[in-house]
C-alpha beads as a LAMMPS data file, in Angstrom:
LAMMPS data file: protein, C-alpha beads

171 atoms
170 bonds

1 atom types
1 bond types

-500.0 500.0 xlo xhi
-500.0 500.0 ylo yhi
-500.0 500.0 zlo zhi

Masses

1 110.0

Atoms # bond

1 1 1 0.000 0.000 0.000
2 1 1 2.684 2.473 1.053
3 1 1 4.998 1.625 -1.853
4 1 1 2.074 1.725 -4.296
5 1 1 1.593 5.376 -3.348
6 1 1 5.204 6.482 -2.926
7 1 1 6.862 4.784 -5.909
8 1 1 4.808 6.606 -8.588
9 1 1 5.321 9.916 -6.787
10 1 1 9.055 9.357 -6.464
11 1 1 9.339 8.158 -10.043
12 1 1 7.562 11.189 -11.447
13 1 1 9.374 13.778 -9.320
14 1 1 11.898 15.827 -11.257
15 1 1 13.642 14.310 -14.244
16 1 1 15.906 12.168 -12.134
17 1 1 15.674 9.046 -14.251
18 1 1 13.970 7.124 -11.451
19 1 1 10.975 6.447 -13.693
20 1 1 13.246 4.472 -16.052
21 1 1 15.037 2.556 -13.306
22 1 1 14.046 -0.846 -12.015
23 1 1 12.212 -1.625 -8.812
24 1 1 15.483 -2.456 -7.023
25 1 1 16.849 1.004 -7.707
26 1 1 13.537 2.538 -6.666
27 1 1 13.669 0.640 -3.367
28 1 1 17.263 1.826 -2.953
29 1 1 16.293 5.471 -3.464
30 1 1 13.259 5.286 -1.166
31 1 1 15.181 3.510 1.602
32 1 1 18.006 6.041 1.323
33 1 1 15.621 8.987 1.629
34 1 1 13.883 7.404 4.620
35 1 1 17.203 6.507 6.279
36 1 1 18.580 9.992 5.717
37 1 1 15.396 11.556 7.094
38 1 1 15.320 9.410 10.223
39 1 1 19.012 9.813 10.939
40 1 1 18.706 13.570 10.427
41 1 1 15.876 13.518 12.966
42 1 1 18.245 11.649 15.292
43 1 1 20.722 14.491 14.790
44 1 1 18.046 16.983 15.845
45 1 1 17.292 14.861 18.927
46 1 1 21.003 14.777 19.738
47 1 1 21.150 18.581 19.608
48 1 1 18.091 18.795 21.875
49 1 1 19.710 16.371 24.325
50 1 1 22.859 18.483 24.217
51 1 1 20.810 21.622 24.984
52 1 1 19.040 19.938 27.903
53 1 1 22.305 18.558 29.280
54 1 1 24.009 21.941 28.982
55 1 1 21.073 23.682 30.635
56 1 1 20.989 21.204 33.513
57 1 1 24.728 21.518 34.120
58 1 1 24.476 25.339 34.191
59 1 1 21.401 25.154 36.459
60 1 1 19.504 27.426 34.058
61 1 1 16.317 25.871 32.737
62 1 1 15.107 27.765 29.695
63 1 1 11.510 27.674 28.506
64 1 1 12.523 25.338 25.685
65 1 1 14.111 22.873 28.095
66 1 1 11.067 22.974 30.385
67 1 1 8.770 22.091 27.463
68 1 1 10.872 19.191 26.200
69 1 1 10.334 15.603 27.387
70 1 1 12.563 14.312 30.200
71 1 1 16.149 13.626 29.193
72 1 1 15.923 9.836 29.588
73 1 1 12.801 9.610 27.401
74 1 1 14.372 11.773 24.705
75 1 1 17.518 9.657 24.824
76 1 1 15.524 6.414 24.503
77 1 1 13.664 7.912 21.545
78 1 1 17.020 8.905 20.032
79 1 1 18.222 5.306 20.086
80 1 1 14.952 3.984 18.677
81 1 1 15.212 6.420 15.768
82 1 1 18.892 5.589 15.236
83 1 1 18.135 1.847 15.238
84 1 1 15.373 2.232 12.642
85 1 1 17.521 4.586 10.548
86 1 1 20.421 2.140 10.800
87 1 1 18.252 -0.687 9.470
88 1 1 17.135 1.508 6.566
89 1 1 20.727 2.622 5.907
90 1 1 21.742 -1.053 5.850
91 1 1 18.997 -1.741 3.300
92 1 1 20.168 1.276 1.298
93 1 1 23.760 0.070 1.180
94 1 1 22.786 -3.503 0.297
95 1 1 20.376 -2.474 -2.464
96 1 1 22.873 0.067 -3.736
97 1 1 25.600 -2.538 -4.041
98 1 1 23.199 -4.926 -5.761
99 1 1 21.319 -2.606 -8.102
100 1 1 23.636 0.285 -8.943
101 1 1 25.226 -0.507 -12.294
102 1 1 28.642 1.100 -12.073
103 1 1 29.773 3.112 -9.060
104 1 1 32.657 4.702 -10.932
105 1 1 30.713 5.660 -14.050
106 1 1 27.984 7.277 -11.955
107 1 1 30.516 9.023 -9.658
108 1 1 29.147 7.238 -6.585
109 1 1 32.287 5.688 -5.064
110 1 1 32.999 8.562 -2.660
111 1 1 29.318 8.742 -1.705
112 1 1 29.319 5.007 -0.998
113 1 1 32.483 5.185 1.104
114 1 1 31.117 8.068 3.210
115 1 1 27.790 6.256 3.647
116 1 1 29.596 3.091 4.770
117 1 1 31.622 5.145 7.255
118 1 1 28.379 6.628 8.625
119 1 1 26.941 3.097 8.853
120 1 1 30.017 2.029 10.869
121 1 1 29.623 5.032 13.202
122 1 1 25.931 4.344 13.833
123 1 1 26.593 0.610 14.197
124 1 1 29.374 1.308 16.703
125 1 1 27.058 3.589 18.659
126 1 1 24.267 0.989 18.764
127 1 1 26.701 -1.767 19.730
128 1 1 28.250 0.443 22.412
129 1 1 24.804 1.246 23.785
130 1 1 23.869 -2.436 23.875
131 1 1 27.155 -3.794 25.282
132 1 1 28.446 -0.924 27.413
133 1 1 25.405 1.268 28.025
134 1 1 26.780 4.271 26.139
135 1 1 24.689 7.392 26.445
136 1 1 25.101 11.111 27.037
137 1 1 28.061 12.870 25.485
138 1 1 29.408 9.878 23.562
139 1 1 25.965 9.196 22.072
140 1 1 25.623 12.820 21.031
141 1 1 29.102 12.961 19.485
142 1 1 28.713 9.739 17.528
143 1 1 25.208 10.657 16.349
144 1 1 26.405 14.032 15.093
145 1 1 29.498 12.440 13.502
146 1 1 27.322 9.891 11.693
147 1 1 24.862 12.452 10.372
148 1 1 27.792 14.698 9.423
149 1 1 29.185 11.876 7.271
150 1 1 25.789 11.347 5.634
151 1 1 25.430 15.076 4.959
152 1 1 28.889 15.114 3.435
153 1 1 28.094 12.000 1.385
154 1 1 25.074 13.579 -0.231
155 1 1 25.516 17.328 -0.221
156 1 1 29.307 17.301 -0.413
157 1 1 29.217 14.897 -3.350
158 1 1 26.508 16.943 -5.036
159 1 1 28.453 20.178 -4.514
160 1 1 31.696 18.792 -5.897
161 1 1 30.086 17.056 -8.883
162 1 1 27.541 19.635 -9.956
163 1 1 29.114 22.930 -8.938
164 1 1 32.859 22.388 -9.075
165 1 1 33.103 19.714 -11.802
166 1 1 29.916 20.657 -13.704
167 1 1 28.791 16.998 -13.932
168 1 1 25.883 14.952 -12.667
169 1 1 25.619 11.482 -11.155
170 1 1 24.260 10.141 -14.407
171 1 1 26.787 11.583 -16.854

Bonds

1 1 1 2
2 1 2 3
3 1 3 4
4 1 4 5
5 1 5 6
6 1 6 7
7 1 7 8
8 1 8 9
9 1 9 10
10 1 10 11
11 1 11 12
12 1 12 13
13 1 13 14
14 1 14 15
15 1 15 16
16 1 16 17
17 1 17 18
18 1 18 19
19 1 19 20
20 1 20 21
21 1 21 22
22 1 22 23
23 1 23 24
24 1 24 25
25 1 25 26
26 1 26 27
27 1 27 28
28 1 28 29
29 1 29 30
30 1 30 31
31 1 31 32
32 1 32 33
33 1 33 34
34 1 34 35
35 1 35 36
36 1 36 37
37 1 37 38
38 1 38 39
39 1 39 40
40 1 40 41
41 1 41 42
42 1 42 43
43 1 43 44
44 1 44 45
45 1 45 46
46 1 46 47
47 1 47 48
48 1 48 49
49 1 49 50
50 1 50 51
51 1 51 52
52 1 52 53
53 1 53 54
54 1 54 55
55 1 55 56
56 1 56 57
57 1 57 58
58 1 58 59
59 1 59 60
60 1 60 61
61 1 61 62
62 1 62 63
63 1 63 64
64 1 64 65
65 1 65 66
66 1 66 67
67 1 67 68
68 1 68 69
69 1 69 70
70 1 70 71
71 1 71 72
72 1 72 73
73 1 73 74
74 1 74 75
75 1 75 76
76 1 76 77
77 1 77 78
78 1 78 79
79 1 79 80
80 1 80 81
81 1 81 82
82 1 82 83
83 1 83 84
84 1 84 85
85 1 85 86
86 1 86 87
87 1 87 88
88 1 88 89
89 1 89 90
90 1 90 91
91 1 91 92
92 1 92 93
93 1 93 94
94 1 94 95
95 1 95 96
96 1 96 97
97 1 97 98
98 1 98 99
99 1 99 100
100 1 100 101
101 1 101 102
102 1 102 103
103 1 103 104
104 1 104 105
105 1 105 106
106 1 106 107
107 1 107 108
108 1 108 109
109 1 109 110
110 1 110 111
111 1 111 112
112 1 112 113
113 1 113 114
114 1 114 115
115 1 115 116
116 1 116 117
117 1 117 118
118 1 118 119
119 1 119 120
120 1 120 121
121 1 121 122
122 1 122 123
123 1 123 124
124 1 124 125
125 1 125 126
126 1 126 127
127 1 127 128
128 1 128 129
129 1 129 130
130 1 130 131
131 1 131 132
132 1 132 133
133 1 133 134
134 1 134 135
135 1 135 136
136 1 136 137
137 1 137 138
138 1 138 139
139 1 139 140
140 1 140 141
141 1 141 142
142 1 142 143
143 1 143 144
144 1 144 145
145 1 145 146
146 1 146 147
147 1 147 148
148 1 148 149
149 1 149 150
150 1 150 151
151 1 151 152
152 1 152 153
153 1 153 154
154 1 154 155
155 1 155 156
156 1 156 157
157 1 157 158
158 1 158 159
159 1 159 160
160 1 160 161
161 1 161 162
162 1 162 163
163 1 163 164
164 1 164 165
165 1 165 166
166 1 166 167
167 1 167 168
168 1 168 169
169 1 169 170
170 1 170 171
């Protein structure tokens, strides 16, 4: 039901060539957008946790901090979002390796490497949380590092290819 609605919308959006691609590539694109969105949301949660933590340590509760959920609930939500985003990022990487024709011809090697590095960061964070109970500052730092790598993978790659080199991913 969900894919029946989203796939035609995604395929018709812009002239990206998604309409001509196979279902595997479409699944890859949709999972990557969902993963990026969820992990970006995790980055926002990490910043909110940082603001709450900073406010509590300074003993100055701002109106924003007073309106936010308790720190432990926000942190649990952060890890739930990261776990779901990690699963989607895993699906993105697997489908990308299976369905993308030629990483070099489409200028996707650097994007893939940065995405894999982000996957390792998020995986390390989840493993550290599970095995060692990581939370707080280390969770915030690793979350922001992971989303930074994903931002660099997409927007950095796009900037270099389209602005500096005057190319696209499909040329």
